[in-house]
N, C-alpha and C positions, 0 to 999 in steps of 0.2 A: 303847571307853572314852572318858570326856569328860574327865578329870582326869590331869594331868602323875602319871606313876606315884610320884612321890617326894612328890605332893600329895593323896594320894586323902582324899576328905572322911571316909569311914567308917573309918579308922585314923591312929594316929601317924605322921606324918611317917618316910619310909624313911631308913635310912643309905644310903650310896653303894653298898654291896654290897647290900643289899635293891633297891635301885632297878635295879642291873643284872639281879640275877635276875628280878625282874618285867619286865622288857623281853623277856630273853631267854624267857621262858615265853610271850609273845604272838607269838614268831615261828611263823609255820605250818610244817606239813611240806613240804618240798621248795624251802624259802627259805630265805636267810640274810642275816646282818648282818655286815660286819668288825667287829674292835672297835673301831675308829676310828669306826663308824656308831652305836655303840651308847652310846659317849662322847659324841658329837655330839647323839643324842637326848636326853642328859642334860644338854645346855648344858655340857659340859666337854670339854677336848681329850686326855684323859686315857686313850688307847689302852691303855697298859702298866698303869695302876691296873684296867681293866676285865678284862684278862689276868689279873693277881694275882687278881682275884674270882674269876676263871673256875676258875683253877687251885686256889684253896682251897676253893670252893663249887659249882662247877659241875656236880659228879656229881649234884645232885637235879633240874637242868633238861637240855632236850636242847643240851648244849654242842656237839655236831656241827654246830649251826646258827651258831656265832661262828667266824669264820675269819680270816685274816689277810689284807689289802689286796690283795695278790696272788691271792688266791683258793685258796691252798693251805689244808688241814685246819689245826687246831690242832697243833703241834708233839709229836711223841712218841706222838700218837694218830693217826697216818695211816690205819693199815690199818682201825680201827674207825670212824672217822668215815667213810671210802670205803665200809664196809661199810652203814652206815646212810645215805648219799647215793644208791646203788643201792637200797638198800629203798624209800626214800621217793621215787625219782625225782627227785632233785635234778639241775637241768641241770649237765653239765660240759661244757668245753672237748673240742671235737672229737678233739684229739690225745689225751684221757686219758680218753674214753668209751670204750672196748673194755675188756672184761672182764679181759683179761690185764696191763692198766696196773699198773705198780708204783705202788703208793699214795703213793710219797715223788714222783712226779712226777704226780698228779691232782692237778688244778685245777676247782674252781667257776667255771662261766661267769657270772660276776658281772652281766653284761648282762641275762640272763635271771632268775637267781636271787635278786637283791638283793631285801630286804624292807625297806618305811619303814613305821613305824608311824602310824596315824591317831590322834593323842592330843589332836584338838581336840575 
């Protein structure tokens, strides 16, 4: 993808929510971005605004691939997110990689799973 998600030549400019969802759609399986990573990709510091977009519209994309800055899954959706991480093979921290880990204690290993889009 060569154009910034909010400036695609083939379509009208996206609003913030549309741009967030476009970025999230690009995240490959077994990779993640934090809410802040998504915001920064869009030239914003609005991690909470990304969280609001995901809460309102995230069901249409792989929502589990957007996580908290400390590697925790989206709040209130830990069990479903952890099931997706295990299905996709998302790298988890050693302390939370075992199958019996409480979903509330699971952390994605950001050093191995963090993804950064190539928007050039």
